[in-house]
CHARMM internal coordinates of N, CA and C (Angstrom, degrees):
IC EDIT
DIST 1 N 1 CA 1.4745
DIST 1 CA 1 C 1.5153
ANGL 1 N 1 CA 1 C 111.91
DIST 1 C 2 N 1.2974
ANGL 1 CA 1 C 2 N 118.66
DIHE 1 N 1 CA 1 C 2 N -9.04
DIST 2 N 2 CA 1.4450
ANGL 1 C 2 N 2 CA 120.24
DIHE 1 CA 1 C 2 N 2 CA -176.59
DIST 2 CA 2 C 1.5375
ANGL 2 N 2 CA 2 C 111.07
DIHE 1 C 2 N 2 CA 2 C -80.80
DIST 2 C 3 N 1.3613
ANGL 2 CA 2 C 3 N 116.24
DIHE 2 N 2 CA 2 C 3 N -31.85
DIST 3 N 3 CA 1.4438
ANGL 2 C 3 N 3 CA 120.52
DIHE 2 CA 2 C 3 N 3 CA -177.73
DIST 3 CA 3 C 1.5122
ANGL 3 N 3 CA 3 C 109.02
DIHE 2 C 3 N 3 CA 3 C -120.49
DIST 3 C 4 N 1.3160
ANGL 3 CA 3 C 4 N 119.48
DIHE 3 N 3 CA 3 C 4 N 131.11
DIST 4 N 4 CA 1.4784
ANGL 3 C 4 N 4 CA 119.60
DIHE 3 CA 3 C 4 N 4 CA 176.41
DIST 4 CA 4 C 1.5026
ANGL 4 N 4 CA 4 C 111.69
DIHE 3 C 4 N 4 CA 4 C -58.87
DIST 4 C 5 N 1.2812
ANGL 4 CA 4 C 5 N 115.68
DIHE 4 N 4 CA 4 C 5 N 146.40
DIST 5 N 5 CA 1.5003
ANGL 4 C 5 N 5 CA 119.53
DIHE 4 CA 4 C 5 N 5 CA -179.96
DIST 5 CA 5 C 1.4877
ANGL 5 N 5 CA 5 C 108.65
DIHE 4 C 5 N 5 CA 5 C -154.71
DIST 5 C 6 N 1.3166
ANGL 5 CA 5 C 6 N 114.70
DIHE 5 N 5 CA 5 C 6 N 179.52
DIST 6 N 6 CA 1.4340
ANGL 5 C 6 N 6 CA 121.71
DIHE 5 CA 5 C 6 N 6 CA 177.04
DIST 6 CA 6 C 1.5221
ANGL 6 N 6 CA 6 C 109.68
DIHE 5 C 6 N 6 CA 6 C -147.15
DIST 6 C 7 N 1.3626
ANGL 6 CA 6 C 7 N 114.19
DIHE 6 N 6 CA 6 C 7 N 164.40
DIST 7 N 7 CA 1.4137
ANGL 6 C 7 N 7 CA 119.91
DIHE 6 CA 6 C 7 N 7 CA 178.65
DIST 7 CA 7 C 1.5477
ANGL 7 N 7 CA 7 C 104.21
DIHE 6 C 7 N 7 CA 7 C -145.09
DIST 7 C 8 N 1.3456
ANGL 7 CA 7 C 8 N 116.58
DIHE 7 N 7 CA 7 C 8 N 138.83
DIST 8 N 8 CA 1.3868
ANGL 7 C 8 N 8 CA 120.54
DIHE 7 CA 7 C 8 N 8 CA 170.12
DIST 8 CA 8 C 1.5525
ANGL 8 N 8 CA 8 C 109.17
DIHE 7 C 8 N 8 CA 8 C -140.85
DIST 8 C 9 N 1.3001
ANGL 8 CA 8 C 9 N 114.63
DIHE 8 N 8 CA 8 C 9 N 154.94
DIST 9 N 9 CA 1.4239
ANGL 8 C 9 N 9 CA 120.16
DIHE 8 CA 8 C 9 N 9 CA -178.52
DIST 9 CA 9 C 1.4997
ANGL 9 N 9 CA 9 C 110.08
DIHE 8 C 9 N 9 CA 9 C -108.91
DIST 9 C 10 N 1.3226
ANGL 9 CA 9 C 10 N 115.97
DIHE 9 N 9 CA 9 C 10 N 128.73
DIST 10 N 10 CA 1.4380
ANGL 9 C 10 N 10 CA 121.79
DIHE 9 CA 9 C 10 N 10 CA -179.89
DIST 10 CA 10 C 1.5510
ANGL 10 N 10 CA 10 C 108.44
DIHE 9 C 10 N 10 CA 10 C -116.99
DIST 10 C 11 N 1.3674
ANGL 10 CA 10 C 11 N 116.69
DIHE 10 N 10 CA 10 C 11 N 101.03
DIST 11 N 11 CA 1.4113
ANGL 10 C 11 N 11 CA 118.31
DIHE 10 CA 10 C 11 N 11 CA 178.54
DIST 11 CA 11 C 1.5151
ANGL 11 N 11 CA 11 C 111.09
DIHE 10 C 11 N 11 CA 11 C -63.58
DIST 11 C 12 N 1.2889
ANGL 11 CA 11 C 12 N 117.85
DIHE 11 N 11 CA 11 C 12 N 125.28
DIST 12 N 12 CA 1.5117
ANGL 11 C 12 N 12 CA 122.64
DIHE 11 CA 11 C 12 N 12 CA -179.47
DIST 12 CA 12 C 1.5732
ANGL 12 N 12 CA 12 C 109.18
DIHE 11 C 12 N 12 CA 12 C -121.15
DIST 12 C 13 N 1.3168
ANGL 12 CA 12 C 13 N 114.53
DIHE 12 N 12 CA 12 C 13 N 36.50
DIST 13 N 13 CA 1.4620
ANGL 12 C 13 N 13 CA 118.25
DIHE 12 CA 12 C 13 N 13 CA 178.76
DIST 13 CA 13 C 1.5484
ANGL 13 N 13 CA 13 C 110.91
DIHE 12 C 13 N 13 CA 13 C -93.22
DIST 13 C 14 N 1.2732
ANGL 13 CA 13 C 14 N 115.11
DIHE 13 N 13 CA 13 C 14 N 170.98
DIST 14 N 14 CA 1.4580
ANGL 13 C 14 N 14 CA 121.23
DIHE 13 CA 13 C 14 N 14 CA -178.55
DIST 14 CA 14 C 1.5261
ANGL 14 N 14 CA 14 C 111.74
DIHE 13 C 14 N 14 CA 14 C -91.28
DIST 14 C 15 N 1.3493
ANGL 14 CA 14 C 15 N 114.75
DIHE 14 N 14 CA 14 C 15 N -30.64
DIST 15 N 15 CA 1.4939
ANGL 14 C 15 N 15 CA 118.96
DIHE 14 CA 14 C 15 N 15 CA -179.53
DIST 15 CA 15 C 1.5117
ANGL 15 N 15 CA 15 C 114.83
DIHE 14 C 15 N 15 CA 15 C 73.52
DIST 15 C 16 N 1.3296
ANGL 15 CA 15 C 16 N 115.06
DIHE 15 N 15 CA 15 C 16 N 17.72
DIST 16 N 16 CA 1.4997
ANGL 15 C 16 N 16 CA 116.04
DIHE 15 CA 15 C 16 N 16 CA 179.99
DIST 16 CA 16 C 1.4941
ANGL 16 N 16 CA 16 C 112.05
DIHE 15 C 16 N 16 CA 16 C -125.29
DIST 16 C 17 N 1.3526
ANGL 16 CA 16 C 17 N 116.42
DIHE 16 N 16 CA 16 C 17 N 24.64
DIST 17 N 17 CA 1.4631
ANGL 16 C 17 N 17 CA 119.29
DIHE 16 CA 16 C 17 N 17 CA 179.05
DIST 17 CA 17 C 1.5319
ANGL 17 N 17 CA 17 C 114.55
DIHE 16 C 17 N 17 CA 17 C 95.50
DIST 17 C 18 N 1.3208
ANGL 17 CA 17 C 18 N 118.03
DIHE 17 N 17 CA 17 C 18 N -4.90
DIST 18 N 18 CA 1.4611
ANGL 17 C 18 N 18 CA 119.89
DIHE 17 CA 17 C 18 N 18 CA 179.70
DIST 18 CA 18 C 1.4890
ANGL 18 N 18 CA 18 C 110.91
DIHE 17 C 18 N 18 CA 18 C -95.04
DIST 18 C 19 N 1.2892
ANGL 18 CA 18 C 19 N 119.09
DIHE 18 N 18 CA 18 C 19 N 17.92
DIST 19 N 19 CA 1.4622
ANGL 18 C 19 N 19 CA 122.23
DIHE 18 CA 18 C 19 N 19 CA -175.58
DIST 19 CA 19 C 1.5348
ANGL 19 N 19 CA 19 C 110.61
DIHE 18 C 19 N 19 CA 19 C -88.26
DIST 19 C 20 N 1.3077
ANGL 19 CA 19 C 20 N 115.39
DIHE 19 N 19 CA 19 C 20 N 118.07
DIST 20 N 20 CA 1.4160
ANGL 19 C 20 N 20 CA 122.64
DIHE 19 CA 19 C 20 N 20 CA -179.64
DIST 20 CA 20 C 1.5608
ANGL 20 N 20 CA 20 C 111.31
DIHE 19 C 20 N 20 CA 20 C -120.77
DIST 20 C 21 N 1.2579
ANGL 20 CA 20 C 21 N 120.70
DIHE 20 N 20 CA 20 C 21 N 155.12
DIST 21 N 21 CA 1.4980
ANGL 20 C 21 N 21 CA 120.96
DIHE 20 CA 20 C 21 N 21 CA 178.91
DIST 21 CA 21 C 1.5045
ANGL 21 N 21 CA 21 C 111.20
DIHE 20 C 21 N 21 CA 21 C -72.86
DIST 21 C 22 N 1.3020
ANGL 21 CA 21 C 22 N 114.89
DIHE 21 N 21 CA 21 C 22 N 164.42
DIST 22 N 22 CA 1.5060
ANGL 21 C 22 N 22 CA 119.09
DIHE 21 CA 21 C 22 N 22 CA 175.30
DIST 22 CA 22 C 1.5248
ANGL 22 N 22 CA 22 C 108.84
DIHE 21 C 22 N 22 CA 22 C -60.11
DIST 22 C 23 N 1.2801
ANGL 22 CA 22 C 23 N 114.41
DIHE 22 N 22 CA 22 C 23 N 151.16
DIST 23 N 23 CA 1.5160
ANGL 22 C 23 N 23 CA 123.70
DIHE 22 CA 22 C 23 N 23 CA -178.58
DIST 23 CA 23 C 1.4828
ANGL 23 N 23 CA 23 C 112.90
DIHE 22 C 23 N 23 CA 23 C 70.88
DIST 23 C 24 N 1.3320
ANGL 23 CA 23 C 24 N 120.24
DIHE 23 N 23 CA 23 C 24 N 4.86
DIST 24 N 24 CA 1.4584
ANGL 23 C 24 N 24 CA 121.85
DIHE 23 CA 23 C 24 N 24 CA 172.25
DIST 24 CA 24 C 1.5071
ANGL 24 N 24 CA 24 C 108.92
DIHE 23 C 24 N 24 CA 24 C -83.46
DIST 24 C 25 N 1.2837
ANGL 24 CA 24 C 25 N 121.52
DIHE 24 N 24 CA 24 C 25 N 142.07
DIST 25 N 25 CA 1.4522
ANGL 24 C 25 N 25 CA 121.61
DIHE 24 CA 24 C 25 N 25 CA -178.98
DIST 25 CA 25 C 1.5283
ANGL 25 N 25 CA 25 C 114.74
DIHE 24 C 25 N 25 CA 25 C -59.88
DIST 25 C 26 N 1.3235
ANGL 25 CA 25 C 26 N 118.00
DIHE 25 N 25 CA 25 C 26 N -24.03
DIST 26 N 26 CA 1.4608
ANGL 25 C 26 N 26 CA 122.42
DIHE 25 CA 25 C 26 N 26 CA 178.50
DIST 26 CA 26 C 1.4771
ANGL 26 N 26 CA 26 C 115.69
DIHE 25 C 26 N 26 CA 26 C -96.90
DIST 26 C 27 N 1.3214
ANGL 26 CA 26 C 27 N 115.96
DIHE 26 N 26 CA 26 C 27 N 4.79
DIST 27 N 27 CA 1.4871
ANGL 26 C 27 N 27 CA 124.27
DIHE 26 CA 26 C 27 N 27 CA -179.81
DIST 27 CA 27 C 1.5410
ANGL 27 N 27 CA 27 C 109.69
DIHE 26 C 27 N 27 CA 27 C -55.86
DIST 27 C 28 N 1.3270
ANGL 27 CA 27 C 28 N 116.69
DIHE 27 N 27 CA 27 C 28 N 131.00
DIST 28 N 28 CA 1.4400
ANGL 27 C 28 N 28 CA 120.61
DIHE 27 CA 27 C 28 N 28 CA 178.71
DIST 28 CA 28 C 1.5335
ANGL 28 N 28 CA 28 C 108.19
DIHE 27 C 28 N 28 CA 28 C -148.93
DIST 28 C 29 N 1.2993
ANGL 28 CA 28 C 29 N 116.58
DIHE 28 N 28 CA 28 C 29 N 152.88
DIST 29 N 29 CA 1.4444
ANGL 28 C 29 N 29 CA 122.45
DIHE 28 CA 28 C 29 N 29 CA 178.95
DIST 29 CA 29 C 1.5123
ANGL 29 N 29 CA 29 C 110.16
DIHE 28 C 29 N 29 CA 29 C -111.45
DIST 29 C 30 N 1.3339
ANGL 29 CA 29 C 30 N 114.86
DIHE 29 N 29 CA 29 C 30 N 144.58
DIST 30 N 30 CA 1.4841
ANGL 29 C 30 N 30 CA 120.74
DIHE 29 CA 29 C 30 N 30 CA 173.24
DIST 30 CA 30 C 1.4714
ANGL 30 N 30 CA 30 C 108.55
DIHE 29 C 30 N 30 CA 30 C -84.67
DIST 30 C 31 N 1.2905
ANGL 30 CA 30 C 31 N 117.88
DIHE 30 N 30 CA 30 C 31 N 98.99
DIST 31 N 31 CA 1.4500
ANGL 30 C 31 N 31 CA 124.08
DIHE 30 CA 30 C 31 N 31 CA -173.63
DIST 31 CA 31 C 1.5179
ANGL 31 N 31 CA 31 C 110.68
DIHE 30 C 31 N 31 CA 31 C -70.65
DIST 31 C 32 N 1.2735
ANGL 31 CA 31 C 32 N 118.43
DIHE 31 N 31 CA 31 C 32 N -15.37
DIST 32 N 32 CA 1.4864
ANGL 31 C 32 N 32 CA 122.19
DIHE 31 CA 31 C 32 N 32 CA -179.24
DIST 32 CA 32 C 1.5220
ANGL 32 N 32 CA 32 C 113.16
DIHE 31 C 32 N 32 CA 32 C -68.47
DIST 32 C 33 N 1.3592
ANGL 32 CA 32 C 33 N 117.48
DIHE 32 N 32 CA 32 C 33 N -12.32
DIST 33 N 33 CA 1.4958
ANGL 32 C 33 N 33 CA 120.30
DIHE 32 CA 32 C 33 N 33 CA 179.40
DIST 33 CA 33 C 1.5110
ANGL 33 N 33 CA 33 C 110.60
DIHE 32 C 33 N 33 CA 33 C -102.59
DIST 33 C 34 N 1.3639
ANGL 33 CA 33 C 34 N 119.80
DIHE 33 N 33 CA 33 C 34 N -1.08
DIST 34 N 34 CA 1.4238
ANGL 33 C 34 N 34 CA 119.65
DIHE 33 CA 33 C 34 N 34 CA -179.01
DIST 34 CA 34 C 1.5131
ANGL 34 N 34 CA 34 C 115.29
DIHE 33 C 34 N 34 CA 34 C -60.08
DIST 34 C 35 N 1.3347
ANGL 34 CA 34 C 35 N 115.13
DIHE 34 N 34 CA 34 C 35 N -33.60
DIST 35 N 35 CA 1.4815
ANGL 34 C 35 N 35 CA 119.58
DIHE 34 CA 34 C 35 N 35 CA 178.23
DIST 35 CA 35 C 1.5054
ANGL 35 N 35 CA 35 C 113.94
DIHE 34 C 35 N 35 CA 35 C -59.27
DIST 35 C 36 N 1.3413
ANGL 35 CA 35 C 36 N 115.20
DIHE 35 N 35 CA 35 C 36 N -31.26
DIST 36 N 36 CA 1.4722
ANGL 35 C 36 N 36 CA 119.87
DIHE 35 CA 35 C 36 N 36 CA 178.06
DIST 36 CA 36 C 1.5534
ANGL 36 N 36 CA 36 C 108.67
DIHE 35 C 36 N 36 CA 36 C -63.66
DIST 36 C 37 N 1.3129
ANGL 36 CA 36 C 37 N 115.34
DIHE 36 N 36 CA 36 C 37 N -48.35
DIST 37 N 37 CA 1.5072
ANGL 36 C 37 N 37 CA 119.71
DIHE 36 CA 36 C 37 N 37 CA 177.63
DIST 37 CA 37 C 1.5269
ANGL 37 N 37 CA 37 C 111.59
DIHE 36 C 37 N 37 CA 37 C -58.28
DIST 37 C 38 N 1.3388
ANGL 37 CA 37 C 38 N 118.04
DIHE 37 N 37 CA 37 C 38 N -42.16
DIST 38 N 38 CA 1.4439
ANGL 37 C 38 N 38 CA 121.83
DIHE 37 CA 37 C 38 N 38 CA -178.96
DIST 38 CA 38 C 1.5195
ANGL 38 N 38 CA 38 C 109.58
DIHE 37 C 38 N 38 CA 38 C -67.23
DIST 38 C 39 N 1.3160
ANGL 38 CA 38 C 39 N 117.55
DIHE 38 N 38 CA 38 C 39 N -39.06
DIST 39 N 39 CA 1.4419
ANGL 38 C 39 N 39 CA 122.25
DIHE 38 CA 38 C 39 N 39 CA 179.18
DIST 39 CA 39 C 1.5519
ANGL 39 N 39 CA 39 C 110.23
DIHE 38 C 39 N 39 CA 39 C -65.23
DIST 39 C 40 N 1.3082
ANGL 39 CA 39 C 40 N 117.06
DIHE 39 N 39 CA 39 C 40 N -43.14
DIST 40 N 40 CA 1.4874
ANGL 39 C 40 N 40 CA 120.20
DIHE 39 CA 39 C 40 N 40 CA 179.80
DIST 40 CA 40 C 1.5143
ANGL 40 N 40 CA 40 C 109.80
DIHE 39 C 40 N 40 CA 40 C -66.06
DIST 40 C 41 N 1.3177
ANGL 40 CA 40 C 41 N 117.44
DIHE 40 N 40 CA 40 C 41 N -42.24
DIST 41 N 41 CA 1.4807
ANGL 40 C 41 N 41 CA 118.15
DIHE 40 CA 40 C 41 N 41 CA 179.22
DIST 41 CA 41 C 1.5817
ANGL 41 N 41 CA 41 C 109.93
DIHE 40 C 41 N 41 CA 41 C -65.55
DIST 41 C 42 N 1.2775
ANGL 41 CA 41 C 42 N 118.94
DIHE 41 N 41 CA 41 C 42 N -39.92
DIST 42 N 42 CA 1.4490
ANGL 41 C 42 N 42 CA 120.16
DIHE 41 CA 41 C 42 N 42 CA 177.53
DIST 42 CA 42 C 1.5019
ANGL 42 N 42 CA 42 C 110.90
DIHE 41 C 42 N 42 CA 42 C -63.77
DIST 42 C 43 N 1.2973
ANGL 42 CA 42 C 43 N 118.33
DIHE 42 N 42 CA 42 C 43 N -42.00
DIST 43 N 43 CA 1.4600
ANGL 42 C 43 N 43 CA 122.90
DIHE 42 CA 42 C 43 N 43 CA 177.79
DIST 43 CA 43 C 1.5512
ANGL 43 N 43 CA 43 C 110.03
DIHE 42 C 43 N 43 CA 43 C -59.44
DIST 43 C 44 N 1.3546
ANGL 43 CA 43 C 44 N 114.04
DIHE 43 N 43 CA 43 C 44 N -47.91
DIST 44 N 44 CA 1.5038
ANGL 43 C 44 N 44 CA 116.55
DIHE 43 CA 43 C 44 N 44 CA 178.55
DIST 44 CA 44 C 1.4978
ANGL 44 N 44 CA 44 C 110.51
DIHE 43 C 44 N 44 CA 44 C -57.86
DIST 44 C 45 N 1.3523
ANGL 44 CA 44 C 45 N 118.90
DIHE 44 N 44 CA 44 C 45 N -44.77
DIST 45 N 45 CA 1.4719
ANGL 44 C 45 N 45 CA 120.45
DIHE 44 CA 44 C 45 N 45 CA -175.79
DIST 45 CA 45 C 1.5460
ANGL 45 N 45 CA 45 C 109.32
DIHE 44 C 45 N 45 CA 45 C -65.47
DIST 45 C 46 N 1.3409
ANGL 45 CA 45 C 46 N 117.03
DIHE 45 N 45 CA 45 C 46 N -44.31
DIST 46 N 46 CA 1.4860
ANGL 45 C 46 N 46 CA 116.30
DIHE 45 CA 45 C 46 N 46 CA -179.25
DIST 46 CA 46 C 1.5235
ANGL 46 N 46 CA 46 C 113.01
DIHE 45 C 46 N 46 CA 46 C -69.09
DIST 46 C 47 N 1.3241
ANGL 46 CA 46 C 47 N 117.70
DIHE 46 N 46 CA 46 C 47 N -31.40
DIST 47 N 47 CA 1.4536
ANGL 46 C 47 N 47 CA 120.20
DIHE 46 CA 46 C 47 N 47 CA 178.41
DIST 47 CA 47 C 1.5053
ANGL 47 N 47 CA 47 C 108.31
DIHE 46 C 47 N 47 CA 47 C -71.68
DIST 47 C 48 N 1.3175
ANGL 47 CA 47 C 48 N 118.69
DIHE 47 N 47 CA 47 C 48 N -41.09
DIST 48 N 48 CA 1.4579
ANGL 47 C 48 N 48 CA 122.15
DIHE 47 CA 47 C 48 N 48 CA 179.25
DIST 48 CA 48 C 1.5159
ANGL 48 N 48 CA 48 C 110.47
DIHE 47 C 48 N 48 CA 48 C -59.31
DIST 48 C 49 N 1.3757
ANGL 48 CA 48 C 49 N 116.83
DIHE 48 N 48 CA 48 C 49 N -41.22
DIST 49 N 49 CA 1.4473
ANGL 48 C 49 N 49 CA 120.53
DIHE 48 CA 48 C 49 N 49 CA -179.66
DIST 49 CA 49 C 1.5441
ANGL 49 N 49 CA 49 C 109.15
DIHE 48 C 49 N 49 CA 49 C -61.98
DIST 49 C 50 N 1.2945
ANGL 49 CA 49 C 50 N 117.83
DIHE 49 N 49 CA 49 C 50 N -35.99
DIST 50 N 50 CA 1.4948
ANGL 49 C 50 N 50 CA 122.46
DIHE 49 CA 49 C 50 N 50 CA -175.40
DIST 50 CA 50 C 1.5151
ANGL 50 N 50 CA 50 C 110.19
DIHE 49 C 50 N 50 CA 50 C -75.28
DIST 50 C 51 N 1.3278
ANGL 50 CA 50 C 51 N 118.06
DIHE 50 N 50 CA 50 C 51 N -34.25
DIST 51 N 51 CA 1.4519
ANGL 50 C 51 N 51 CA 116.70
DIHE 50 CA 50 C 51 N 51 CA -170.75
DIST 51 CA 51 C 1.5160
ANGL 51 N 51 CA 51 C 115.75
DIHE 50 C 51 N 51 CA 51 C -105.33
DIST 51 C 52 N 1.3546
ANGL 51 CA 51 C 52 N 116.62
DIHE 51 N 51 CA 51 C 52 N -9.61
DIST 52 N 52 CA 1.4823
ANGL 51 C 52 N 52 CA 119.17
DIHE 51 CA 51 C 52 N 52 CA -179.01
DIST 52 CA 52 C 1.5141
ANGL 52 N 52 CA 52 C 111.06
DIHE 51 C 52 N 52 CA 52 C -70.05
DIST 52 C 53 N 1.3139
ANGL 52 CA 52 C 53 N 118.63
DIHE 52 N 52 CA 52 C 53 N 147.00
DIST 53 N 53 CA 1.4848
ANGL 52 C 53 N 53 CA 122.73
DIHE 52 CA 52 C 53 N 53 CA 179.72
DIST 53 CA 53 C 1.5249
ANGL 53 N 53 CA 53 C 109.51
DIHE 52 C 53 N 53 CA 53 C -64.68
DIST 53 C 54 N 1.2826
ANGL 53 CA 53 C 54 N 118.33
DIHE 53 N 53 CA 53 C 54 N 144.68
DIST 54 N 54 CA 1.4790
ANGL 53 C 54 N 54 CA 122.84
DIHE 53 CA 53 C 54 N 54 CA -178.24
DIST 54 CA 54 C 1.5171
ANGL 54 N 54 CA 54 C 109.09
DIHE 53 C 54 N 54 CA 54 C -77.41
END
COOR INIT
IC SEED 1 N 1 CA 1 C
IC BUILD
């Protein structure tokens, strides 16, 4: 609570029945959605620079 922050959830599942929880031996991530997370974080950073007090 001392420092402002944010949290967002980026689903990286396949949606075809291959979805396993973390720490499961068959757990895998759909790396094709990683660019979405990078784009969101870049947008947050650029927006923060525009709106933060000088």
